[in-house]
C-alpha positions in Angstrom: 86.3 88.5 98.1 85.1 89.4 101.6 86.1 92.7 103.1 89.2 92.2 105.1 89.3 93.0 108.8 92.1 95.4 109.4 94.0 96.5 112.5 95.8 99.8 111.9 98.4 101.3 114.1 100.0 104.8 114.0 102.8 105.6 116.4 104.7 108.2 114.3 103.1 111.1 116.2 103.2 111.9 119.9 99.8 110.5 120.8 99.4 107.9 118.2 96.2 106.0 117.3 94.7 102.6 116.6 91.7 101.6 114.4 89.9 98.5 113.4 88.2 98.5 110.0 86.0 96.0 108.1 86.8 97.0 104.5 86.0 100.7 104.1 84.0 100.8 107.3 85.8 102.0 110.5 84.4 99.8 113.3 86.3 101.5 116.2 89.3 103.7 116.9 91.1 105.4 119.7 93.8 108.0 120.3 96.7 107.4 122.6 98.1 109.6 125.4 100.7 112.1 124.2 102.2 112.4 127.7 103.5 108.8 127.9 105.5 106.6 125.7 103.8 104.4 123.1 105.4 101.4 124.8 103.4 102.1 127.9 99.9 102.1 126.4 99.9 100.8 122.9 98.9 97.2 123.7 96.2 98.4 126.1 94.8 100.7 123.3 94.9 97.8 120.8 92.9 95.6 123.2 90.4 98.4 123.9 89.8 99.1 120.2 89.5 95.4 119.3 86.9 95.0 122.1 84.9 98.0 121.0 84.9 96.6 117.4 83.8 93.1 118.7 86.9 91.7 117.0 89.6 89.3 118.1 93.3 89.4 117.1 92.9 85.9 115.6 90.3 87.3 113.2 92.5 90.1 111.8 93.2 89.6 108.1 95.7 92.5 107.6 97.9 94.5 109.9 98.6 98.1 108.8 101.1 100.5 110.3 102.4 104.0 109.6 106.1 103.5 108.6 107.2 107.1 108.8 108.5 109.6 108.8 107.9 110.6 112.4 109.2 109.9 115.9 112.1 107.4 115.6 111.2 105.7 118.9 107.5 105.7 118.1 108.0 104.2 114.7 110.2 101.4 116.1 107.6 100.5 118.7 104.8 100.5 116.2 106.7 98.4 113.6 108.0 95.9 116.2 104.4 95.5 117.5 102.9 94.9 114.1 105.7 92.5 113.1 105.1 90.5 116.3 101.4 90.3 115.8 101.7 89.4 112.1 104.2 86.7 112.8 102.1 85.2 115.6 99.0 85.1 113.4 100.6 84.4 110.0 98.9 87.5 108.5 100.1 90.0 105.9 101.1 93.6 106.6 100.8 96.9 104.9 103.2 99.8 105.6 101.7 103.2 105.0 103.5 106.6 104.7 102.6 108.8 107.7 102.6 111.8 105.3 100.2 110.1 102.9 97.9 109.3 105.9 98.0 113.0 106.9 97.0 114.0 103.3 94.1 111.5 103.3 93.0 112.5 106.8 92.8 116.2 105.8 89.7 115.4 103.7 90.8 118.0 101.1 91.3 117.5 97.4 93.9 119.0 95.0 97.4 120.0 96.2 98.2 118.8 99.7 101.4 119.5 101.6 101.6 117.2 104.5 103.7 118.5 107.4 104.9 116.7 110.5 107.2 118.2 113.2 110.8 116.8 112.9 112.3 118.5 115.9 114.4 121.7 116.2 111.7 123.7 114.4 112.1 121.7 111.2 109.4 119.5 109.5 109.0 116.5 107.4 107.1 117.5 104.2 105.7 116.0 101.1 103.4 117.1 98.3 100.4 115.0 97.3 97.5 115.2 94.8 94.3 113.9 96.3 91.1 113.1 94.4 88.1 111.0 95.5 90.0 109.3 98.2 93.1 108.6 96.2 96.4 110.0 97.5 99.2 110.2 94.9 102.7 111.5 95.8 104.0 114.4 93.6 107.5 114.4 95.2 109.5 112.5 97.8 109.3 113.1 101.5 111.9 115.6 102.7 113.3 117.0 106.0 113.2 120.8 105.7 113.8 123.9 107.6 111.0 126.5 107.6 112.9 128.6 105.1 113.5 125.6 102.8 109.8 124.7 103.1 108.7 128.0 101.7 111.4 128.0 99.1 110.1 124.7 97.9 106.3 125.2 98.1 105.7 128.9 98.8 104.8 129.8 95.2 101.9 127.4 95.0 98.8 129.5 94.8 96.2 126.8 95.7 97.3 124.4 98.3 96.2 122.8 101.6 98.8 122.6 104.4 97.9 119.6 106.5 99.2 118.1 109.7 100.7 119.1 113.1 103.6 120.8 111.3 101.1 123.3 109.9 100.0 124.2 113.4 103.7 124.5 114.5 104.3 127.0 111.7 100.9 128.6 111.5 102.1 132.2 111.9 104.8 131.7 109.3 102.4 130.2 106.7 99.7 132.8 107.3 102.2 135.6 107.1 103.7 134.3 103.9 100.3 133.9 102.3 99.3 137.5 103.1 102.6 138.8 101.8 102.1 136.9 98.5 98.5 137.9 98.2 97.2 134.4 98.5 93.6 134.1 99.9 93.4 132.3 103.2 90.3 130.2 103.9 89.2 127.8 106.6 89.3 124.0 106.4 85.6 123.8 105.3 85.8 126.2 102.5 85.9 125.4 98.8 87.5 128.7 97.9 90.8 128.8 96.1 94.0 130.0 97.9 95.7 128.5 101.0 94.1 126.4 103.6 95.8 125.2 106.8 94.4 122.1 108.5 96.5 121.2 111.5 94.2 118.9 113.4 94.6 115.3 112.2 94.4 113.4 115.5 93.3 109.9 114.4 95.6 109.0 111.6 95.1 105.3 112.2 91.7 105.6 110.4 93.5 106.9 107.3 96.2 104.2 107.6 93.4 101.6 107.5 91.8 103.1 104.4 95.1 103.4 102.5 96.1 99.9 103.6 92.8 98.5 102.1 93.7 100.1 98.8 97.1 98.4 98.9 95.6 95.1 99.9 93.1 95.2 97.0 95.9 96.0 94.7 97.9 93.0 95.9 100.6 95.1 97.5 100.6 93.8 101.1 103.8 92.2 102.3 105.3 89.9 104.9 106.4 91.1 108.4 110.0 90.6 107.4 109.7 93.0 104.5 108.3 95.8 106.7 110.7 98.7 107.5 110.7 102.2 108.7 111.1 105.3 106.5 113.0 107.8 108.7 113.8 110.4 105.9 116.5 111.9 108.0 119.3 110.5 110.1 118.7 110.1 113.9 120.4 112.6 116.3 122.7 109.8 117.4 123.8 109.2 113.8 124.3 112.9 113.2 126.4 113.3 116.3 128.5 110.2 115.4 129.1 111.5 111.9 130.1 114.9 113.4 132.5 113.2 115.8 134.1 111.2 112.9 134.5 114.3 110.8 136.0 116.2 113.8 138.5 113.4 114.4 139.5 113.3 110.8 140.0 117.1 110.5 
C-alpha cells in the first residue's frame, strides 16, 4: 500500500496549525496567527502549506483534524472545514485528540500529562503513556481546576507536563515539585523527576502522524461520523443551566 497523502488541521489552540504529510514524512507545515480568528486565515494557511508541499487538494488521501478538547469556536471551524473538504473530495477523515497530539509533540516517553488552557485558570488534562511514538491514554480527558490537577496527578514522581497549560501554571507546578522533593529537569534531560514542556506550537504535525496510525489500523471514518470532543459544557450551556436552576428554585 502506498503511503497516504495527509492534510492535518489543528484549530483547538489559539494559533492553530496545518501540515501535509506523505506517510511518516512531513512535507510542509505552518502555524496560524493567534491574534485573529481561525475563520479569517485557515483556508489561506491550507493553500500555503499545500503549495509548499507541491500537493493539490484533489490528491489528498486522508484529512486529519484535532477534535478537542480546546477552543469551542476553533474546533467547530476546523471540523466544519475538514467535513467540507472530505465531502467534496470523497475522502476519509481521522479525528485526533488534541491532548494525544500534545503528548506526541512533546517528544518525551513514559508518563505524560497533557495540559491545555480551558479558560478561567482551569485546564483540560489527560495522562498518557508514550513509547517509541505510540501514545496510549491512561485515563479520560478531564476539565480541572489547578487544585484538582495537583490532587489527581501531584503524587506522580516521574512525569512530563506538556502543553500550553504547563506554561500557564509553570509557577504552580515548579513550586509543588520543590515542596514534594521531586527533581526538576529541562526538556532535553533524561533524568528522572518532573519535566515541563510548554512549547508545542505545531500540533498539526503530531495530528498527521497519529492519523497515519489510525489509517493503517483501518480506523478512519466518514465526514458524517466526525464530531468534536468538548469535555466540558460551553459557557452558554453553563449559563443556561444556571438560569434554569435559578428559575426552578
